[in-house]
N, C-alpha and C positions, 0 to 999 in steps of 0.2 A: 626124411621119415616117410614110411608107407602110410596108407590110410585104412582105416578098418570100420565096418559098421557098427553102428551103436549097439545092434542086437548080438554082435558076437564078442562083446566085452565080457569079461570075468576078471576077478581079483588076481593079481600079478602082472598084468600088462601096464606097460609104461606108455603114458599118453600125453600129449602135449595139447594146451588149449591157448598157445600163443596167439592163434588166428581170433580168437574171442576178445582178448584184451582181458587184462588182471582184473580191472574194475567192474565188469562185466559177467563175472562168474563167481559163484560162491567159494570157490578153494583157495585154500592159502598160496599155493604156488600154480604157476603157469604150467608147469611140468612136474608129474609125479606119478608113482605106481600106485595103480587102483588097488584099495585095501578092504573094500568091502561092498555087498549088493547095494547098498545104501547109496553109496555114490554113483552107481550105475542108473540107479532111479534118478537121481538129481541130473546127470546129463541127461537122460530122455527127457526130463521135465523142461532142460533147457531149449528142448526143440531139434537139437544135433541129430544129424542123420550118419554121420561119421566122425572120426577124429583121427589125427596122425598118430601114429605108434611106432616105438622104438624096439625093435626086436632084441638087440643087444643088451637093453637096460630091463627088459622083462624078464620074468622068471616063469612064464608060461606061455602059450600060443593061443590066439583067439579061438574061440568056439567055432564048430563048423555051421555053416549057414543054416541048417536044419534044427540044429540042436534045441532052439527055443522055439519054433513053431509048433511043435507037438504038445506043448506045454499047455496045461489049461489056464484060462484067464483068472487073475487073480486081482484082488482090490489094489488100485493104484494109490501107492502113497507118496508118489513123487513130489506131488505141489507141498506138502508137509515138508519132507524131506529137505527141499529147495530152500523154503522159508526158514527152518530151523539151522540150516548151514549159513544162510545169510546174515541172521541174527549173531550167529557164532562168530562169523568172521568181523564183524562189526565190534564185537567185544575184543577180540584177539587183535585187532587193528589199534584199538585204544590202549591195549596193554602194550603193545609194540612201540607206540608214541611215547608211552611213559618210561619205558625202558631206555629209548633213544634218548631222552631227556636227562636221564641218571647218568648214562654213558658219558654225555655231552658234558655233563657237570664235572666228572671226574677228570676228562680231557682238560679242562679249563685248569681244575686244581694240580693237575698234573705238570701243566705248562708253568704254573707259578713255583713248583718246586723245581723244575729243571732251570728256571731263571734264578732263583734262590742259590742253588749248588754252583751254577756257573759264577756268579758273584763271590761265593765263599772260597773256590778255587783260586779266583782271580786275586783276592784279597789277602790271601793265606800268607804269601810272602812278605810282602809289606806291612800287613797289619794281623799278625797270627793271633793274637787275643780276640781283637772282634770277630775275625773268619770263626774261632772256635766257638765263641757265643752264639753266632748265627747257626753253625751247625747243630749246635744242641737245640736251637729252638726248633729247627727243621726237623731233627730226629723226635724231638717230645712230641710234636703235632702229630705224626704218625704214629709213635708207640701208645700215645694216650687214647687213640680211636681205636688199637687194637687190644690193649689189655683190658678194655672195658667191654669187651664183646665175647660171645661164645665161639664164634667161627669168624672166618673172613672169606672175602670174596676176591679173587685175583681177576684182573682186568688186562686185556692187550690194549696199548696204546697204539694209535694210528696216526702219529703226525707224519708229514709228508718227506721229511728228509731221509735220504737213504744212508748217508754218512753222519753219524752223529758224534760230537766230540765227547771229552771225558766226562763232561757233565752227565750225559746219559749213561755211561757205563757206572758211574760213580751211584747215580740214584737207582739203576737196576740192582747193583750189589747191595745196596742198603736194604732194599724193598725185598729182594730174595733172602738176605740174612735176616731180617725182622720176621719174616714170614716163616723160616727154619726155629729162628729163636723162640716164637710163640710155640710151635710144634714142641720144642725141645723143654718147655715150660720155665723159661727163664723168667727172674723176677723184673718188675718194671725199671729197676736201676741197673740191672744188666742189659736189659734191652736196649737202653738209652746208651749205656756206653758202646754196644754193639752198633747202633745206628750211627753214632758219630765216627767211630773207628771204621764202619763199613764205607761211609761217605767219602771219608778222607783217606782210604787205603792205597790210591795210586797219586796220591797229592805230588810224589817225587817225580812223576813222568813227564812233567813240564820242563824237567832239565834234561831229557833224552831227546835227540834229534828225531824227528817224524821218520827220516829213512830207516833209522834202526828199530823205533817200534813198529813199524809197518812191515817189516821185513819177514819172510816166512821161512827163510833159512837165515842164520847169522855166522860168521866166523867166530873162534873162540874169544878174540879181543871185543868184537860186537856182542856177544852174549854177555860178556863181563860188564861191559858199558850198561847193558839194559839191566843187569841184576842189581846195578848200583841205584836203580830207582827206589830201592826199599830205602838205602842210606838217606838219599834225597828227601825221602819223605819224612824220615825223622828229624831231619834237620830242618824241614819248613815247618814243623809242629814245635820246634823247642822254644818258640817264643810263647807258645799258649800254655803259660806255667800251671794253668788249672785243670789241663787235660788228665784225666783219670787214666792211671797206668794200664788197665784193661784195653781201653781204647786204642790206646798208643801202642799196645802190642800188637793189636791188628795191622797196624800199618808195618810194624816189623816183622810179623810172622805168617801174613797171608799167603806167603810162596812156600812156607815149610809143608812138608808133606808126613803123613801117619808112618809110611815106610822108612822115613829117613833121608830120602833122595832129593828133598827141597833145598831151599837157599834163604837167607845167606848163612845159617848156623847148623844146618842139617839135623834140626831137631826130629824126634820120633816120639809116636804114640802120645800118651798123655802129659809129656813133656811140652807139647804145643800147647799155649793158652786156649781154653775152650772155644772162647769168643773169635779166636784167630782161624780155629778150625771150622767154624760155622762160615766167616766169611771168604776162607778160601774155597769153600765148596761152591758157594753163590758166584764168586768171581770166575771160576773155572766153566760153570755153566754158562754164564753170561757171554764169556769168551768163545766158547763153542758155538753157541747160537749167533752171535754177531761179531764173526771176526773181521779184520781188515780186508780181508779178501773175500768179499762176498761169495765166491764160486763154493768157497768149501765150507760155507755156512751150514750146519745141521739143523733139522727142524726139532723142536722142543722134545718130541718123543725121542727121535735119535739120539739128541743130546743125554738126555736121562739114560737110554739104554747104553750109551758109550761109556758114560760114569759108572754104571753098575756092572758092565761087563768087561771093559778094559782098564779101567783106572780105579777099580775098587780098592786097591791095596795103597792108594795115595790118600785116602779120606778116612776118617773116624766112621767105623762101620755103622753105629748106632746113628749117626747123624747123616750118613749116604741114606739109610733106610728110611728116616723119618723124611728127608727130603723128596724122594722118588714117591713117598706116600702123599705127602702133602700137593704136590704139582699134580700127581694123578696120572691116570692113563691116558687122558687127553689134556695136556697142558694148554693153555691159551696160545693161540698160533699155530693149532694143528689143524691141517685140512683135513675133513673127513667124508665118508658118504654114509647119508642117513638110509633108514629101513625101507624108505618111500622112494629111493633112488635119487633124492637130491644132493647135491654136491654143497659143501659150507666151511666155514673157518670158525672153530672156536674162539669165540672173543670174551667169554668170562667163564669161571670155575668156582666152585665151593667144595675145599676138601670134606664138607659132610655129606656131599651127594656127586662124587667124582664120576659117575656115569650119566649125569644128566646135566651137562654144561650148557651154557646159552651159544646158539650156532647163529653166525651170519650166513645167509643162503645166497647162493649165486643165481642170478636171473638174467639175462641178457636184456630181457624187456623191462627191466625195472631199473634206474638210475642207482648209482652205487651209494650215494648220498641217501637215498631212501630203502636202501636193500632191507629187507627182510629180517627180523631177530626171531629166532626160534629156541623158546626155552624147552628145553627137553623134560623137565620137571612137569610141564603143562601140558605136553604133546603124547600121544599115543604113538611114539616113534623113539628109536634108539639108534646109536653110532653103530652102523654097519662095519666099516672098515676104516682105517686112517690111509691118507695119500701121501704122496711123495711129490711135491710141486715140479721136480724136475721131469717128472712122467705126465703132468697135466697140461692142458693147451693153455698157453701162454695169456689169453684173453681172460681165461677164468683166473689164474694166478693172479692177473694186475687187477682184476675186479675185486677179488677178496684181501688182496694182501699187496698194494702198490709199493710201499715203502721198502719191504724186503728186510725191515729188522724185527726183532722181537724185546719189545720193553714191556714191564708190567708196572701196573699201579695195584696196590691193596688197600682194602678198608674193612674194618670191623663190620660184621653182619649180625643181626639179631638171633 
């Protein structure tokens, strides 16, 4: 970066205070775009003579050397501004600490759900009735939390494994299905059927060789073998005599398509059970974000755009509209640039305020486990643009999303 005199600063310049140290200045970030004269006054009060600035991330250029010299002297409010910003930073950091604790709690709950799902899928074959009962308990815990709330929060999970097993996909599809089910105003009973069916929708895949499951292209016999996982799934739950038909139909019909081009029965339109239509959409979204071939993975925003623009004929149009709306413009897992020039990752969103997500910020001077969390609801900032990780520096991507997967947790919000 080039250096510029403090007297030549003006709003729009992107500067760095990394050389000062994050704990020794009152600003939220080490690098940011100046937004006000108040910030310049604070920089002067800090005793700085010059700072590094980045022309590429600035929206203006420094003032000429003489631009401020002719101005009459004004009362110096810098000390008060500095003190106020230091107090504000302390309050904000306490808020960040509470947010991090809340996110960590959800991470622990998610770990427990993954463990429960793994055990359910493992015992479904030998003990179908017991596995079904546990699936009902797991689905009910999530549904009960969602049904008693006006809204939901959607959080990105950050486990370290890059390649997750069937349990991760099953939980993802269940969570996304329930999110859409709430948006579609399903009853509590329907939501519980949806949760169980979505959790077990791919139970038959344990009978399919990994080579076929992971293949990006399949021969006709291989494709036929792959499609048999639907029948194997129905067989797996045959011993769960108490499973409701709507839940069982999700396993049978989650690959049917609105336009009639699905399998195994080529059902079309509203002949496909509604809960199965919901799970089908959630299943396809997760497969776009988390394919076996990580190189072909789409970002959440790309996956939604793909569904809407290229596969809309395959899904119930009303449900697709609701799904796009509930995940929003910036789904968790979306890389963004903020209006102050900072780069971050959306880690939590609320359908009631889709333009104001919680963003984890990149700062090379701050360890990732202490990364700053910024709730745009409480900041005078907004998302300026979304970013494709393929076009971003590797160190930034690995800092913000080291795992490379998109997994979600949902929770009721007041």
